[in-house]
N, C-alpha and C positions, 0 to 999 in steps of 0.2 A: 439534656446533653450529658454525655459520659464525662467522668472526671478526667482532668488533664493528666496524662502520664508524666511521671517525674522526668525531668531533663529537657523535654522538648520546648517548654515555655522559655527557658533561657536561650535555646537555639533560635527560637522565633524572635526574641528580643534583640539578639545580635544582628539579625537580618532585616528587621523592619526599618524602613526609612532609607535603605540603600537603593541604589538604582535598580538592581535585580536581586530580589523582587521588591516592588514598592509596598506590597502587603502580602501576607500569607494567610489564607482563609483558615479558620478554625474548624476542623472536621467534626461531624456528629454522626448519629446513626442514619441520617439520610444522605450522607456524603459518600461518593465513590471517587477514589483517587486514581488517576491515570499517570503512569510514569514511563517515559521512553528513555531507557538508559543509554541508547546509542547516540553518540554525539554527531554522527555523520549520516545515518541511514534510518529508514523505517518510520520517520516522522509522519509520513503521509497517511499512516493508519490511524492517527490520533483523532482527526475530525470524525471519522466513521464510528469509532468506538465510543467517542463522546456522544454522538447522536443516538446510539442504541441506549446508553445508560440514561440520558436525559429523557428518552421516550419511556423508559421504565420508571421514571419518577424520581430519579436521584439528582442531587446537586453534584456537579462534576468539577473536580479540581485537576487541572492538567499541569504536571511538572515536566518541563522540557527545556533542553539547552536553549539559551537566548537566541542563538543564530537562526534557529528554525522559525521562531516567531518573527524575527526581523525580516525573514525572507517571505513572509506573508502566508505561512501555513494555514492560519485561520482567517485569512482575509475575506473568505466567502461565508463565514460561519459566525453567527451571533446568537446568544441565548442568555436570558437573565440569570439562569442557574449555572452558567459556565464561567469558571475562573481560570485564567491562563497565568501560570506562574513561571517566568523564565528563570531557570536555575541550572547551574552546571551539575553534571551527573555526580561528581564527587561530593558536592554539597547535599544533593538529594540523598545520597547514601548515608551521610551523617545524620540528616534530618530523620529519615526513616528509622535509622538505628537508635535514635533517641526516643522513639515511641510516638512520633507525630501521628502516624496512621492508626494507632490503636482505637480511638473512638469512632473511626469511620466504619461504614457498612462493608467496605471492601477496598482492595487495591488491585489494579490490573497492571502488571508489568508487561509492556508491549513488545519487548524483545528479550525473552528469557535467556537466549544464548549469550547475552552480554554479562550475565551473572557469573558464569563459570564456563570453563572449556571442557569439563569432564562429563557434561550431559546430565548431571544430577541437579536439575533446576529446583526441585522442591527443597532439597537440603540447602542449596545456596540461598534461597529466599528465607528459609528458617534461620540460617546463620546471620543474615543481614538484619532481619527484623527482631530476632530474639523474642522477648516476652511482649514486644510492642506490636504484634501482628493484629490486624483488624479481623472482622468476622469472616471475610472471604479473601483469599489471595489467589488471583487468577493469573495465568501466564500464557503469553502468546509465543508459539514456537514457529519461527519462519523456516527452519531447516530441521527436519525430524531426525536426521542421521545421527548426531551425537548422542541424543538420549536413547535412541533405539540400540545403538551399538553398545552403550554402557549398561543396557538392561534396566534403565530408569524411566521408561516411558510411562505416562499416566493418562488414562482416558479423559481426564479433565483438562488436559492441555488443549489450548485453542489453536487451531490452524486456519489458514485462509482458504484452504481447499480440502476436498475429500482425498485422503491419502490412498484410498482403495486398498487398505491393508487390514484384513480382519483381525490380525494378531496385534495391531496397534491402532485401535480406534481413537478418534479425537472429536472434539466439539468444533464443528466448522462455523465460525463466526466471521463473516467476510465484511470488512469495512470499506465501503465504496461510496459513501456520501461525503461531499466536500463543502456543502453549504449551498448557497444560491448559484445555480447554473443556468445560463441562457440556452434555450433550445435553438440550435442553429442547424440549418439545412445544408444542402450540398453547394459547394463552391463551383463557379463556372470553370475554374482550372482545378483539377483534382489535386488535393494537398494530402500527401502521406506524411505522417509524423512517426519518427522512431525515438523512443525515450529510453535512456540508459547510455552506458559508455559506447561511444561510436568507434568500437575496435573490432577487428575481424574475429578475434578469438572469443569475444563475448556475444556479438550479434551477427557475426559473419557478414561484415560490410561488403566484402567482395561479391558474395552471392547476390546481394541487393543491387549493387552497381551493375553486375552482369544482366540481371533481370530488367533493370531500367533501360539499359542500352538495347536490349531485345525489343522493348516497347518502341523505342525510336525507329528500329529497323522495320517495325510493323506499321509505321506511319502515325504512331500515337505520340504527340509532342506536347499536349496541353496538360502537363503535370509538374509537380514540385515535391521534392523530398526534403523535409526539415529534420535535422538531427539535433537532439538535445542530449547533452552529456559531455563527459570529458573528451576534448578534442585529441585526435591522434595526429601524427605527422604525415600520414598518407595523403597524397594528392588526390583531388577529385578528378576522375577521367575527363579529358578535354571535351568529349561529346556531352558530358553531363554538367558542365560548369554553369549553364543557364538553368539547371533543373535541381541542383542540390545546394542546400544552405546548411553550413555547420554553425549552430547557435552556441555551442559550448555549454557550460554549466549555466543554469538560469535559476532565478528565484522561484518560489512556489507561485507567487503572483503571476509571473511570466509564464510558468508552466501551465497554469490553469487557462490562461488566455490562448496559449498555443493549442492545447487540447480542444478548447471550446470552438476554435476557428478552423481546425483541420477537418478532413473528411474521413480518413482511415488511420488507425493506429497500426503501424507495420511492425511485425516481429519477424525474425529470420531464424527461428530455432530449427535444428536439424535432428531427426530421430537417430542418426548414426554418429552423432557428435557427443562424446562423453562429457564435454564441457557443458552441454545443454540438458543432460539427464535430470538435473535438479528441478528444472521447470516442469517436468511431467511426472515426477515421483514424490519427492519429499518436500517440495516447495512450490512456489508459483511466481508469476511475473507481475510486477507493478503495473504493466501495461493493461492487464485485465481489469484491475481495479479502476483505472481511468476510463476504460471502455464502458464498464457498468455505470460509473458515476456521471459521465458526460454523454452517454448514448452515442458513442463513436465506435463503429464496427471495427473489429480487429481483422487483420490479415494474418492467418496463423496456420501452421502445419497441423494436420489432423491428430497426430499423436499427442499434442499438447493441450487438447481441449478436454480430455478425460478428467473427471473429477472437478470440472468447472461448470459454470452456467452457460458456456458458449456452445453453439451448435451451428449447423450450416444455414439456419434460418436467421441468425442474428450476427453472424460473422462470415467473412470470406475465407472458407476453409479449403486447403489444397493438400495434395499428397506428394511428399518428397521434394527435393530441391527443384526438380524439373517442373513441378507444378506451380512454382511461384510466378513465372512469367504469365501464365494463363490467369492466375488470381489477380495480378496487377492489371491485366487487360480488362478483366471483369469489372474491377473497380473503376477504371478510366471510362468504360463505356456504359456504366450503370446509369439508368434513367433516374430522374428525381423521384418518380413514383416508387420505383423499386428501392431506392435508397430510404425513403420515408417508411416503407414497409419493414425494411431491415431494422431501422431505428426503433420503430414501435415494438418489434419483437424483442429487441435488446432491452428496452425499457421494461417490458413485461417480465423478462427473465431476471432483471436486476431487482425488481420489486419482489418477486417470489423469493429470491435469494435473501433479500433484506428481511422479509417476514420470517423465514425459517431460521435465519441467523439470530434474530431478536428472540425467538422462542427458545433456542438453545442457550443463549446467554441468560435468559430469565431463569431457566432451570439450574444453570450453574450458580447463579447468584442466590437462589433460594435453597440451594443445597439438595 
């Protein structure tokens, strides 16, 4: 085991025995540390990245704000070499700055954008870690725009999708495993699930409501839309009151159950909506990760599957706003056999994505 860097032992001593954390693992050359610096978002990538690193033979220490663990982020995931350390981000910064990570094989910062606003993520990590950096420092970039605009992009940055930008290549390592997932088939009543803020400007809720009302007009009534995310004040149209449920914010435990028991993950991205450009250019949607991980087909506009593992064999793909009604009708009328075929194709695509992601991560780790 590498020598303990000066400073971090006293930091450890101050925190041992407290409620958060109860114990802080001592890192060594077989340890990889995962840190999610965002206190509100992106925690869902941690199980997937932990899974990759465990498969590569590392002991994994996850540093994450206590609330995410309390919400059941790792409820489906157990491994003898996985240590979950609930710790506020400000404390993690002090801990890493004291040299805690230096003996480890590596550190993965799973939201680089939280380190700085200027896009220079490598410099920000260097400033944070000082002389206490481990052998490898990897950074996940959820939105490529700031680093590209600042001229600070690095090919070693990890992204969740292919940016399809030859001038700014990245290492695509897509985290879409959440632990033990039950294989569930089609419900008798079609259940659509939308995950994210249920607000028109973010997911174009009105477009979805109009499409669902068009289903009713076509005589299709056996369906339900379940909305997960911050509730808005907009009323559900009277015709849809028996078909739409606003769940509001839910825990990860509840989210996993909702995804596991739905039939389709519904997105409502628009190719001509500037607010949605992010999801097809420099970033991606968390709904895709859930689709891969739980084998639940997405309903998605065709412009947004580029650079992803989705295609018309494993997702219900449509063109333009007008195509959504037909896509939802396809879902509602889909036979069990066709649904199983689509799920199998999705599972195969997710497995290929996992293998290619693991290989890329292994190359990054090995330098």
